[in-house]
DSSP file (Angstrom, degrees, kcal/mol; ACC not computed):
  #  RESIDUE AA STRUCTURE BP1 BP2  ACC     N-H-->O    O-->H-N    N-H-->O    O-->H-N    TCO  KAPPA ALPHA  PHI   PSI    X-CA   Y-CA   Z-CA
    1    1 A X              0   0    0      0, 0.0     4,-0.4     0, 0.0     3,-0.2   0.000 360.0 360.0 360.0  52.3   21.1 -152.4  -36.5
    2    2 A X        +     0   0    0      1,-0.2     4,-0.3     2,-0.1     3,-0.1   0.787 360.0  37.6 -70.3 -28.6   23.2 -149.9  -38.4
    3    3 A X  S  > S+     0   0    0      1,-0.1     4,-2.5     2,-0.1     5,-0.2   0.468  84.7  95.7-108.0  -3.5   22.3 -147.0  -36.2
    4    4 A X  H  > S+     0   0    0     -3,-0.2     4,-2.6     1,-0.2     5,-0.2   0.897  86.1  50.5 -59.5 -43.9   22.2 -148.5  -32.7
    5    5 A X  H  > S+     0   0    0     -4,-0.4     4,-2.1     1,-0.2    -1,-0.2   0.926 112.8  46.3 -59.8 -46.1   25.7 -147.5  -31.8
    6    6 A X  H  > S+     0   0    0     -4,-0.3     4,-2.2     2,-0.2    -1,-0.2   0.889 112.4  50.4 -65.3 -39.7   25.2 -143.9  -32.9
    7    7 A X  H  X S+     0   0    0     -4,-2.5     4,-2.3     2,-0.2    -2,-0.2   0.908 109.8  50.1 -65.7 -42.2   21.9 -143.7  -31.0
    8    8 A X  H  X S+     0   0    0     -4,-2.6     4,-1.8    -5,-0.2    -1,-0.2   0.883 110.7  49.9 -65.3 -37.8   23.4 -145.1  -27.8
    9    9 A X  H  X S+     0   0    0     -4,-2.1     4,-1.7    -5,-0.2    -1,-0.2   0.890 108.8  53.1 -65.2 -38.9   26.3 -142.5  -28.1
   10   10 A X  H  X S+     0   0    0     -4,-2.2     4,-1.2     1,-0.2    -2,-0.2   0.928 106.7  52.6 -59.1 -46.1   23.7 -139.8  -28.6
   11   11 A X  H  < S+     0   0    0     -4,-2.3     3,-0.5     1,-0.2     4,-0.5   0.909 109.9  47.8 -58.0 -44.4   21.9 -140.9  -25.4
   12   12 A X  H  < S+     0   0    0     -4,-1.8     3,-0.3     1,-0.2    -1,-0.2   0.811 111.7  50.7 -67.6 -30.2   25.1 -140.7  -23.4
   13   13 A X  H >< S+     0   0    0     -4,-1.7     3,-1.6    -3,-0.2    -1,-0.2   0.671  86.2  85.5 -83.5 -17.6   26.0 -137.2  -24.8
   14   14 A X  T 3< S+     0   0    0     -4,-1.2    -1,-0.2    -3,-0.5    -2,-0.1   0.869 101.6  28.5 -57.1 -42.7   22.6 -135.5  -24.1
   15   15 A X  T 3  S+     0   0    0     -4,-0.5     2,-1.2    -3,-0.3    -1,-0.3   0.050  86.0 116.5-111.1  27.1   23.4 -134.5  -20.5
   16   16 A X    X   +     0   0    0     -3,-1.6     3,-0.8     1,-0.1    -1,-0.0  -0.761  30.2 166.4 -93.3  91.5   27.2 -134.2  -20.8
   17   17 A X  T 3   +     0   0    0     -2,-1.2    -1,-0.1     1,-0.2     4,-0.1   0.303  59.4  82.2 -91.8   9.4   27.5 -130.5  -20.0
   18   18 A X  T 3  S+     0   0    0      2,-0.1    -1,-0.2    -3,-0.0     2,-0.1   0.644  80.4  80.7 -82.8 -16.4   31.3 -130.7  -19.5
   19   19 A X  S <  S-     0   0    0     -3,-0.8     5,-0.0     1,-0.1     2,-0.0  -0.408  97.5 -82.2 -87.0 165.9   31.8 -130.6  -23.2
   20   20 A X    >>  -     0   0    0      1,-0.1     4,-1.8    -2,-0.1     3,-0.6  -0.314  35.2-119.9 -62.6 146.2   31.9 -127.4  -25.4
   21   21 A X  H 3> S+     0   0    0      1,-0.2     4,-2.1     2,-0.2     5,-0.2   0.833 115.3  60.8 -56.8 -31.1   28.5 -126.1  -26.5
   22   22 A X  H 3> S+     0   0    0      1,-0.2     4,-0.8     2,-0.2    -1,-0.2   0.891 104.6  47.7 -64.1 -38.2   29.6 -126.6  -30.0
   23   23 A X  H <4 S+     0   0    0     -3,-0.6     4,-0.5     1,-0.2     3,-0.4   0.871 109.5  53.8 -68.4 -35.8   30.0 -130.3  -29.4
   24   24 A X  H >X S+     0   0    0     -4,-1.8     3,-1.6     1,-0.2     4,-0.6   0.865  98.9  61.7 -67.8 -35.6   26.6 -130.4  -27.8
   25   25 A X  H >X S+     0   0    0     -4,-2.1     4,-1.4     1,-0.3     3,-0.9   0.834  91.6  68.6 -58.1 -30.6   25.0 -128.8  -30.9
   26   26 A X  H 3X S+     0   0    0     -4,-0.8     4,-2.7    -3,-0.4    -1,-0.3   0.812  87.2  67.2 -59.3 -29.2   26.2 -131.9  -32.7
   27   27 A X  H <> S+     0   0    0     -3,-1.6     4,-2.5    -4,-0.5    -1,-0.3   0.914 101.1  47.2 -55.2 -44.1   23.6 -133.8  -30.7
   28   28 A X  H <X S+     0   0    0     -3,-0.9     4,-2.0    -4,-0.6    -1,-0.2   0.837 110.2  51.9 -71.5 -32.5   20.8 -132.0  -32.5
   29   29 A X  H  X S+     0   0    0     -4,-1.4     4,-2.1     2,-0.2    -1,-0.2   0.912 111.0  48.1 -67.3 -41.5   22.4 -132.6  -35.9
   30   30 A X  H  X S+     0   0    0     -4,-2.7     4,-2.4     2,-0.2    -2,-0.2   0.917 110.5  51.5 -63.7 -42.2   22.7 -136.3  -35.1
   31   31 A X  H  X S+     0   0    0     -4,-2.5     4,-1.7     1,-0.2    -1,-0.2   0.893 109.2  50.9 -62.5 -38.4   19.0 -136.4  -34.0
   32   32 A X  H  X S+     0   0    0     -4,-2.0     4,-1.7     2,-0.2    -1,-0.2   0.887 108.2  52.3 -65.0 -38.4   18.1 -134.7  -37.2
   33   33 A X  H  X S+     0   0    0     -4,-2.1     4,-1.4     1,-0.2    -2,-0.2   0.909 108.0  51.3 -62.1 -41.5   20.0 -137.3  -39.2
   34   34 A X  H  < S+     0   0    0     -4,-2.4    -1,-0.2     1,-0.2    -2,-0.2   0.850 106.2  55.5 -64.8 -33.1   18.1 -140.0  -37.3
   35   35 A X  H >< S+     0   0    0     -4,-1.7     3,-0.8     1,-0.2     4,-0.3   0.883 105.3  52.6 -64.7 -38.0   14.9 -138.3  -38.2
   36   36 A X  H 3< S+     0   0    0     -4,-1.7     3,-0.2     1,-0.2    -1,-0.2   0.819 118.5  35.0 -68.1 -31.2   15.8 -138.5  -41.9
   37   37 A X  T >X S+     0   0    0     -4,-1.4     3,-2.4     1,-0.2     4,-0.6   0.186  80.5 118.6-108.2  16.2   16.5 -142.3  -41.7
   38   38 A X  G X4 S+     0   0    0     -3,-0.8     3,-1.4     1,-0.3    -1,-0.2   0.856  70.5  59.9 -52.7 -40.1   13.8 -143.1  -39.2
   39   39 A X  G 34 S+     0   0    0     -4,-0.3    -1,-0.3     1,-0.3    -2,-0.1   0.689 104.1  52.4 -64.2 -17.4   12.0 -145.4  -41.7
   40   40 A X  G <4 S+     0   0    0     -3,-2.4    -1,-0.3     2,-0.0    -2,-0.2   0.580  86.8 107.6 -92.0 -11.9   15.2 -147.5  -41.9
   41   41 A X    <<  -     0   0    0     -3,-1.4     2,-0.1    -4,-0.6    -3,-0.0  -0.350  68.5-124.5 -72.1 145.3   15.5 -148.0  -38.1
   42   42 A X     >  -     0   0    0      1,-0.1     4,-2.5    -2,-0.1     5,-0.2  -0.317  32.4-101.7 -74.8 169.1   14.8 -151.3  -36.5
   43   43 A X  H  > S+     0   0    0      1,-0.2     4,-2.3     2,-0.2     5,-0.2   0.905 125.1  51.6 -60.1 -41.1   12.3 -151.5  -33.7
   44   44 A X  H  > S+     0   0    0      1,-0.2     4,-2.3     2,-0.2    -1,-0.2   0.913 109.9  48.8 -62.9 -42.4   15.1 -151.7  -31.1
   45   45 A X  H  > S+     0   0    0      2,-0.2     4,-2.4     1,-0.2    -2,-0.2   0.899 110.5  51.0 -64.5 -40.2   16.7 -148.6  -32.6
   46   46 A X  H  X S+     0   0    0     -4,-2.5     4,-2.2     2,-0.2    -2,-0.2   0.908 109.6  50.5 -63.0 -41.3   13.4 -146.7  -32.6
   47   47 A X  H  X S+     0   0    0     -4,-2.3     4,-1.6     1,-0.2    -2,-0.2   0.921 111.7  47.3 -62.3 -44.5   12.9 -147.6  -28.9
   48   48 A X  H  X S+     0   0    0     -4,-2.3     4,-1.7     1,-0.2    -1,-0.2   0.865 110.3  52.7 -66.2 -36.1   16.4 -146.3  -28.1
   49   49 A X  H  X S+     0   0    0     -4,-2.4     4,-2.4     2,-0.2    -1,-0.2   0.883 105.5  54.4 -66.5 -38.0   15.8 -143.2  -30.1
   50   50 A X  H  X S+     0   0    0     -4,-2.2     4,-2.3     1,-0.2    -1,-0.2   0.875 105.5  53.4 -62.4 -36.8   12.6 -142.6  -28.1
   51   51 A X  H  X S+     0   0    0     -4,-1.6     4,-2.1     2,-0.2    -1,-0.2   0.898 107.8  50.9 -63.5 -39.5   14.7 -142.9  -24.9
   52   52 A X  H  X S+     0   0    0     -4,-1.7     4,-2.5     2,-0.2    -2,-0.2   0.927 108.5  51.7 -61.5 -44.6   16.9 -140.2  -26.3
   53   53 A X  H  X S+     0   0    0     -4,-2.4     4,-2.4     1,-0.2    -2,-0.2   0.915 109.1  49.9 -60.1 -43.6   13.9 -138.0  -27.0
   54   54 A X  H  X S+     0   0    0     -4,-2.3     4,-2.7     1,-0.2    -1,-0.2   0.908 111.1  49.4 -60.8 -41.4   12.7 -138.4  -23.5
   55   55 A X  H  X S+     0   0    0     -4,-2.1     4,-1.7     2,-0.2    -2,-0.2   0.866 108.9  52.4 -68.3 -35.8   16.1 -137.5  -22.2
   56   56 A X  H  < S+     0   0    0     -4,-2.5    -2,-0.2     2,-0.2    -1,-0.2   0.937 112.0  45.9 -63.5 -45.8   16.3 -134.4  -24.4
   57   57 A X  H >< S+     0   0    0     -4,-2.4     3,-1.4     1,-0.2     4,-0.3   0.928 111.7  51.5 -62.9 -44.9   12.9 -133.2  -23.1
   58   58 A X  H 3< S+     0   0    0     -4,-2.7    -1,-0.2     1,-0.3     3,-0.2   0.831 119.0  37.1 -60.4 -32.4   13.9 -133.9  -19.5
   59   59 A X  T 3X S+     0   0    0     -4,-1.7     4,-2.8    -5,-0.2    -1,-0.3   0.172  82.4 116.8-105.1  15.8   17.1 -131.9  -20.0
   60   60 A X  H <> S+     0   0    0     -3,-1.4     4,-2.7     1,-0.2     5,-0.2   0.899  76.2  46.5 -55.6 -48.7   15.6 -129.2  -22.2
   61   61 A X  H  > S+     0   0    0     -4,-0.3     4,-2.3     1,-0.2    -1,-0.2   0.916 115.1  46.9 -63.2 -42.9   16.2 -126.3  -19.8
   62   62 A X  H  > S+     0   0    0      2,-0.2     4,-2.7     1,-0.2    -1,-0.2   0.884 112.1  51.2 -66.0 -38.1   19.8 -127.3  -19.1
   63   63 A X  H  X S+     0   0    0     -4,-2.8     4,-2.2     2,-0.2    -2,-0.2   0.930 110.2  48.3 -64.8 -45.1   20.4 -127.8  -22.8
   64   64 A X  H  X S+     0   0    0     -4,-2.7     4,-0.8    -5,-0.2    -2,-0.2   0.926 113.8  47.7 -60.9 -43.9   19.1 -124.4  -23.7
   65   65 A X  H >< S+     0   0    0     -4,-2.3     3,-0.7    -5,-0.2     4,-0.3   0.932 113.2  47.7 -61.7 -46.3   21.2 -122.8  -20.9
   66   66 A X  H 3< S+     0   0    0     -4,-2.7     3,-0.3     1,-0.2    -1,-0.2   0.838 119.4  39.4 -63.6 -33.8   24.3 -124.7  -22.0
   67   67 A X  H >X S+     0   0    0     -4,-2.2     4,-2.3    -5,-0.2     3,-1.6   0.425  81.2 105.4 -98.5   0.6   23.8 -123.8  -25.7
   68   68 A X  T << S+     0   0    0     -4,-0.8    -1,-0.2    -3,-0.7    -2,-0.1   0.756  79.3  53.7 -58.5 -26.2   22.7 -120.2  -25.3
   69   69 A X  T 34 S+     0   0    0     -3,-0.3    -1,-0.3    -4,-0.3    -2,-0.1   0.743 122.1  26.9 -78.7 -22.5   26.0 -118.8  -26.5
   70   70 A X  T <4 S+     0   0    0     -3,-1.6     2,-0.4     1,-0.2    -2,-0.2   0.540 121.8  41.0-118.5  -9.9   26.1 -120.8  -29.7
   71   71 A X     <  -     0   0    0     -4,-2.3     2,-0.7    -7,-0.2    -1,-0.2  -0.998  56.4-153.0-145.4 137.3   22.5 -121.5  -30.6
   72   72 A X    >   -     0   0    0     -2,-0.4     3,-1.2     1,-0.1    -4,-0.1  -0.874   9.4-174.0-110.7  98.6   19.3 -119.4  -30.5
   73   73 A X  G >  S+     0   0    0     -2,-0.7     3,-0.6     1,-0.3    16,-0.2   0.674  81.7  62.0 -66.8 -16.6   16.4 -121.8  -30.1
   74   74 A X  G 3  S+     0   0    0      1,-0.2    -1,-0.3    14,-0.1    12,-0.0   0.741 108.2  40.7 -80.7 -22.5   13.9 -119.0  -30.5
   75   75 A X  G <  S+     0   0    0     -3,-1.2     2,-0.3     2,-0.0    -1,-0.2  -0.215  79.5 136.8-122.6  43.6   15.1 -118.1  -34.1
   76   76 A X    <   -     0   0    0     -3,-0.6    -3,-0.0     9,-0.2    -5,-0.0  -0.624  45.3-151.6 -88.8 150.1   15.6 -121.4  -35.7
   77   77 A X        +     0   0    0     -2,-0.3     2,-0.1     2,-0.0    -1,-0.1   0.269  58.9 118.9-101.4  10.8   14.5 -122.1  -39.3
   78   78 A X  S    S-     0   0    0      7,-0.1    -2,-0.1     1,-0.1     2,-0.0  -0.424  73.2 -99.4 -74.3 151.5   14.0 -125.8  -38.7
   79   79 A X    >   -     0   0    0      1,-0.1     3,-1.4    -2,-0.1     6,-0.2  -0.298  27.6-115.6 -67.7 155.8   10.6 -127.4  -39.1
   80   80 A X  T 3  S+     0   0    0      1,-0.3     3,-0.4     3,-0.1    -1,-0.1   0.719 112.4  73.9 -66.2 -19.9    8.5 -128.0  -36.0
   81   81 A X  T 3  S+     0   0    0      1,-0.3     2,-1.3     2,-0.1    -1,-0.3   0.859  90.9  58.8 -58.9 -33.5    8.8 -131.7  -36.8
   82   82 A X  S X  S+     0   0    0     -3,-1.4     3,-2.2     1,-0.2    -1,-0.3  -0.526  73.5 167.6 -93.0  66.7   12.3 -131.4  -35.6
   83   83 A X  G >   +     0   0    0     -2,-1.3     3,-2.3    -3,-0.4     7,-0.2   0.703  61.1  75.7 -58.2 -25.1   11.2 -130.2  -32.2
   84   84 A X  G >  S+     0   0    0      1,-0.3     3,-0.5    -3,-0.2    -1,-0.3   0.705  91.8  56.1 -63.8 -19.0   14.6 -130.6  -30.6
   85   85 A X  G <  S+     0   0    0     -3,-2.2    -1,-0.3    -6,-0.2    -2,-0.2   0.469 105.1  55.0 -86.1  -2.9   15.7 -127.4  -32.4
   86   86 A X  G X>  +     0   0    0     -3,-2.3     4,-1.7    -4,-0.2     3,-0.7  -0.261  62.1 140.8-122.4  42.9   12.8 -125.6  -30.7
   87   87 A X  H <>  +     0   0    0     -3,-0.5     4,-2.9     1,-0.3     5,-0.2   0.790  67.8  62.1 -63.8 -28.1   13.5 -126.3  -27.1
   88   88 A X  H 3> S+     0   0    0      1,-0.2     4,-2.0     2,-0.2    -1,-0.3   0.917 107.8  44.4 -60.8 -41.1   12.5 -122.8  -25.9
   89   89 A X  H <>>S+     0   0    0     -3,-0.7     6,-2.1   -16,-0.2     5,-1.0   0.842 112.2  52.4 -71.3 -33.6    9.0 -123.6  -27.2
   90   90 A X  H ><5S+     0   0    0     -4,-1.7     3,-0.6    -7,-0.2    -2,-0.2   0.934 110.8  47.5 -66.0 -45.6    9.1 -127.0  -25.6
   91   91 A X  H 3<5S+     0   0    0     -4,-2.9    -2,-0.2     1,-0.2    -1,-0.2   0.903 112.8  48.1 -62.1 -42.7   10.0 -125.5  -22.3
   92   92 A X  H 3<5S-     0   0    0     -4,-2.0    -1,-0.2    -5,-0.2    -2,-0.2   0.637 112.5-118.2 -75.4 -13.0    7.3 -122.9  -22.5
   93   93 A X  T <<5S+     0   0    0     -4,-0.8     3,-0.4    -3,-0.6    -3,-0.2   0.417  85.1 117.4  88.6  -1.8    4.7 -125.4  -23.4
   94   94 A X  S   <S+     0   0    0     -5,-1.0     2,-0.5     1,-0.3    -4,-0.2   0.811  82.2  36.6 -66.5 -29.7    4.1 -123.7  -26.7
   95   95 A X  S    S-     0   0    0     -6,-2.1    -1,-0.3    -9,-0.1    -2,-0.2  -0.829  85.1-157.0-125.4  91.2    5.3 -126.8  -28.5
   96   96 A X        -     0   0    0     -2,-0.5     2,-0.5    -3,-0.4    -6,-0.1  -0.450   2.8-160.0 -70.5 139.3    4.1 -129.9  -26.6
   97   97 A X        -     0   0    0     -2,-0.2     2,-0.5    -7,-0.1    -2,-0.0  -0.970   8.2-147.1-121.7 114.6    6.1 -133.1  -27.2
   98   98 A X        -     0   0    0     -2,-0.5     2,-0.5     2,-0.0    -2,-0.0  -0.702  14.8-164.5 -84.2 125.9    4.4 -136.3  -26.4
   99   99 A X        +     0   0    0     -2,-0.5     2,-0.3   -45,-0.0   -48,-0.0  -0.939  16.3 163.9-113.8 130.7    6.8 -138.9  -25.1
  100  100 A X        -     0   0    0     -2,-0.5     2,-0.7     2,-0.0   -49,-0.0  -0.874  24.5-152.3-147.6 111.0    5.8 -142.6  -24.9
  101  101 A X        -     0   0    0     -2,-0.3     2,-0.4   -51,-0.1   -54,-0.1  -0.749  20.6-153.4 -84.3 117.6    8.4 -145.3  -24.5
  102  102 A X        -     0   0    0     -2,-0.7     2,-0.4   -55,-0.0   -52,-0.1  -0.739   9.4-130.7 -93.5 136.7    6.8 -148.4  -26.1
  103  103 A X              0   0    0     -2,-0.4    -1,-0.0     1,-0.1     0, 0.0  -0.684 360.0 360.0 -83.7 140.9    7.8 -151.8  -25.0
  104  104 A X              0   0    0     -2,-0.4    -1,-0.1   -60,-0.0   -60,-0.1   0.388 360.0 360.0-111.8 360.0    8.7 -154.1  -27.8
């Protein structure tokens, strides 16, 4: 359970719009890091990460609005696998993200 603490902090930060947009961008970097080590995550960590993903999708419009000064979600060079960098496409429905919280 190396990553559980970081994932739980990520979850808490997703809808904290009182912080600077630069701090909020860090959320997406952390999520990308979790994507890189996904194969190392425990089942509990994966479940918690899925909760983060759901919260990102639920807050997509607010996140794009909050980050519009520091990040352009329309012109990212990140792969579509990292859908959190493409929230404009998620909001428009151009990039559907299936969310399913699995019980373990």
